[in-house]
C-alpha positions, 0 to 999 in steps of 0.5 A: 601263472607268469609273475614277471620280474617284479620283486614286489608281489603286490605290483599291479598289472593293471588288468581288469577283474573277470567274473565267471559263474561255473555251471549257472547264472551267478545271480541265481541259486546253484542248486536246491541243496547247497550254496555255490563255493565262492572261488577266486582264480589268479591267472594271467593266461586266458587259455589256462583260465578257460581250461580251469573253468572247463575242468570245474564245470565238467567235474562239478556243474553249478558248484562254483561262483568264480571270479578271475584276476590277473595280478596279485595286487588285484587279488588282494583288492578283491579279497578286501571287499569280497567274502571268498572261500578259496583262491587258486593261484597258478605259479609258473617258472619263477624264483622260489622265494618270490613265489613263497612271498606271494603265498605268505602275503595272500595267507596273511591278508586273508587268514581264513582263505583256502589257498591252492597252488597250481603249477607246471613245475614237477618239483617236490621241493617247490611244492613243500616250500609252498605248503610251508608258506601257507598253501593248503594244497599243491597240485601239478597241472599235468596230473590234475583232473577236474575231480581231483581239483574239486575234491581238494577244494572241498576238503581244504575248505571244510578243513579251514572252516573247522579250524576257524570254528574251533578257534572262536570257541569250543563252547559254540561247537555243541555237536560232537561235544562232551563235558564233565563236571569235576565235582560230581564226575557227571559226564555228558555227550552229544548225539553227534559224539555218539555217532562218531564213536559208534555208540547208540544214541540212547547209551548212558554217557560214560567217560571210560567208554570213550577211551575203549573206542580209541585205537589201542596205540593211541590210548596212552597218548590221549590219557597223558594229554588229559592228565597234562590238561588237568595238571597244567590247565593247558588246552588239549589238541590231539588227532587220534583214531577211533575204532568202530564196531565193524573194525573200521578206523575213523580219524578225529581231532579232539579239543578240550579245555578246563573251565573255572568257576567265579572263585577260580576253582576248576569247575569242569572239562569241555571238549569237541570232537570232529571227524577228519577222516576225509581231510586226513586221507586227502592230506596223506594222499598229497604227502604220499604223492610228494614222497612216492613214485606214482607208477610203482608206489615206491619211495621217490628220490626225495624220500630216499635222500631223507632216509639216506640222511638219517642213515648217515647221521646214525653212523656217527652214533653207531659205526657200521656200513651204509651202502647205496646200490644203484640199479639199471635195467639193461636194454630197457630203452629198446624194450620200451621203444619196441613194445610201447610206453604202456608195456614199458610201464608195466615192465617197471611195475613188475620189476619193482614188485620183484625187487621189493620181494628181494630186498631185506625188510630194513632196506629202502627200495626207491625208484629215482626215475626212468628204469633206475632203482636204488636200494639203501642198505644199513647196518652192513658189516663191510663192503663185501656184504653190500656186494653180496646183496647186489649180486644176489639181486642181479642174479635173482632178476635174471629169472624169466618174467611172465610176460604176455603169454611168454617169458621175458628175461631182463638183466640189471647192472649195479653200481655200489657206493659205500660210507662208513663214517657218515661224513659224506653227503647223501647227494654225493653218495647217490651220485657216486653209486650212479657213476659206478653203475655207468661203469658197470654198463660200460663193461661187458662182463661187469654186473656190479661195480664198486665206486672208485674216485676215478669214476667221478671225473669220468662221470663229470666228463661223460655229462659234459660230453652229453651236454655238448653233443646236445648243443652241437646237434641243435647247432648243426655241428655234425658232419658226414664223411663217405667211404667208397665201397668197391669191387675187389677185382677192379676197384670200381666204385659201387656206393658209399658208407656214410660215417658221422663225425662231430665238429666240436667247437674246441676239440676239433673233429671227433670220431664216432667211437668217442660219442656214439655210446653216450648218444645211445645211452642218453637217447640223443642217437634218435635225433642224431640218427635221423639227421644222418639218414636225411643228410646221407640220402640227400648226398647220395642223390647229389653223387648220382646227379653229377653224371649219368654214370653215377646214377646207380650209386648206393648209400649205406647208413648205420642204424643203432639198436635205439633207432631200430626200436623207434616206432616211427622208424619206417616213417623217418626212413620213407620221409628221408627218401622222399625229401631227397628224391632217392630211389629206395633200392639205392639206400642200404641200412646196416645193423650190427649182428648184436643189435639184430639178436638183441630181440630177434623175434621183434627185430624180424618184424621191424626189418620186414617193415623196412624191407617193404619200402624197397630198400636193402638191409645189411648185417654190419661187423658180421662174425663178431656176435652170436647170431643164430643160423635159424634167425639169420635165415629169417632176417630179410637181409641182403648183405653180410659185411665181414668184420675187419678183425677177420680181414686183418690176418688174411694171407698171414693167419690161417684161422682168419682165412678159414673164418672168412671162407666160412662166412662167404660160404654161409652168405652164398648159401643164403643168397647174400652178398658179402662186403669185406671191411677194413681192406688195407693191403694188396695181400688182403684184397687178393686173399678175399678174391681167392676166398670168393668175396668180391666187394670191399671197403677200406683204406686200400681203396679210400679213407672216409672223406668229406663230400667234396673230396668224395666227389673228386674221388669219383671223378678220378675213378670215373673210367672204372665205374661199373653200373649195377650192384 
């Protein structure tokens, strides 16, 4: 519900109250055996109201007699004149204190009313605040179905009715009751109490027999509570467990008090016992949801921070070392995008189970979101012990996971933050471990990295870059530059490679090496890459349309590993070609050798799908990775691009010449074309021709330039264009 900007929760909106009967006529009986639950729904959206009614009708036909109002003022007016079992209020984005005041006011106006909060906010702190304000349940609309909603309403109403009955007087609750005469020690119990404690209804009432049914871990507390009641004449209130004959556990709430005769002497003890098993389980389920990850069942960030707070406070009394180990799964996004989100969820569950078996019993293992897990370690001797634990976990996780009939090998990166004094805040320690983990991800050989102060500034800078890049993608601040691909023999232009630049509002034109990695890690590479592909295809068509002699020019576009794993990649490519009117054979998609080999078997299927569109595929930076010749032969690629690091030494370094010769020979054997990258000198051009490479790109022929400058380059080179690639 959107409450608007009013600071008064009882500000009237002037809307009419709507009366609805879920599953039947309001004036007739709901069923033959139970009366309808009277329910008030506070919701200003007709769409959400209809959805709510549909949920209830589907889950519990004819069980609810519902009225709807659209403002808090209408709700309070309605409650003053109508007996209502339950009110469900839909709270949308608003100030927490404002929402708290709404719940507190409703609870104060109708103390016996069950209050249930529905919200779109997936915020555990908000939920806890609403419960503290007086709500009986807090439910997230995205994860609440009709059955859960009905169950919560039913349990909350039952709990509230029991509370009110006990509050009126224990003597009225004879069912599930007991009493003891102090003078004679005579003990009496009701038939319902026998049932609750699993005694035969004809059994002789014995006070000591009740104690034998109480769970051993609760007996001492109950004895102390009875002793206090007799000594101080204070009412008894306790929740405890009863063990039934078959070993089942039943939760009960016991109340008791001392009664006096006319002369003021203690005459007897009386009490009631109520079965609260269902209510207890419902509340425990709610609390578990608040503090645990729903996918893996592990503690979530909220519970982790609570335990970390306690661990740091213990450092003040018992000096030792507390470590936070932040773990991240390498390539998880590629796996998730390639195999699907359901498979990704199953992988997270499998990883959580293995991690749980690796951590020490006294450690806390939590999932904080996505593919990130955190291990909280207490009582360590020093930093070296924390590093040892992290190394052991990372090494053990490299063992193959049984996965859909085969093996899946994953690896982790770990960031470690240490505290010995307890003076650091839990949030800071967790943030420092996160920053260290990102440093580990950025270093090829580092598996575990310990936090250093310099990392904090780096993490802040990275976050700032990510936020700025997100805005720039939306604001259209990206630019494409184009570098010509030419024949080495005569410099004839055959096509261009599209290279993205970021036109930052304050920092000017930024090269891709300063933001592509962040785009890849954050997922922004997907919308960024889709824009590059679309714009490059449009510009390729513009190049071709300048004159008939340019009609066969090609356009090369780079694909990242994240893009390659997108299930709709083929659709995105096909749409870009269609919208630009570009023939597929004039588009070449390029991927680095390492991206292709990341999951070679899956990559082959993806490449074959792309190849079926009629476009060309190239391997970028070839020679720098570790591709298997067996896989290379199966990849449906057309071009190998020789990395500039090998071109740089041509004519001066015999080793580079030998490598380029081998790469060209390999491409010829596989029937592939070769393009040399980074050609900057005449000596390099001549050497490549001698070694058998006929195509190239680099500063020697032209730097990456804006589209307008590229068109001028084409005009100057018009006489040297050779149609056909």
